[in-house]
Steps between C-alpha positions, in 0.01 A plus 500: 500500500349401835687171497832689452415736785417204726828332398698817583331530840581137582866551410563837665277496809707246699806726465305802616356320803827332602611617843848643556765269646708664774838425658500525878797727575465517879248421772408592852301220664415563864263394774379627834362289784420583860623326815361621834392821324847579365549498125758265352616605154680271261613460142566228244750495215566261214199593287449298183203557279338635189271790420288524189276803530322758287311762704239529224435124493552366855294191419790374284756551778702238680707574810688234692789494737670341793742598772771302674370415850858475634557872429250608765639770724337692785809664647521244782716196418347277772147574382607454136645158574186400692273611214712327234545169682197418716229266373215742574677772299687502165716184515712666231716196426199275441288771327749738334257715298186700580303539177219707350333468160219709359178326397308817409581869466245774447470878502384645833380846605855592594750284319449126461397196700681175453384162621809299588570149623739547794688186602672483835656161568230252390195727524371700204222756548347757271561864597361820345774761487441860396796652315611797296695502176684825435692564179811713549630570152557163339525328842224419749437431868247261650410564864267286708398467865275237650418361842463124541414268786804277565275224634343457156837349404533303828795722577654605832328266741317659795758699696365736764507861387546437127250674274329294231527789253808549284546794263681427173655773284634457148687737273626382162715732287459403135663567166350395167625194317600609153362255250 
């Protein structure tokens, strides 16, 4: 009897612990930096990625994505061109994607904390990002905010008046993949 029970557990447990796969329906990826004390807000489009997440088993989750660096917009076309083209900034033609991939996700006091490898041009650094996962009916929303130091990615050079801190904001609107 025990051997049959063990066999049943081995067969059915992986299905129970399998995280939900989600389609990313829409995103809002934005950033905020400061230049001479004035905030500069911007956005990115062209998100591609995958989300596998079960709020009860975050350790089995996998979240990855990238945005198209050439879609950067700050509302100022001269600044946008400068940021997209200059060597100390995005060089969007040479480095078309900015990528993130989770390496660990765990439950936190409020929501979750993900450890992600963030790659900007040729530099990859690990970043801890707190986030929330909110189910809305059968759909869900992931929201995250984090502040990074741009110099950790050798980004932006040393212009006078530019803050080293950059705030990143992510919102992913998800729908379940029907298996």
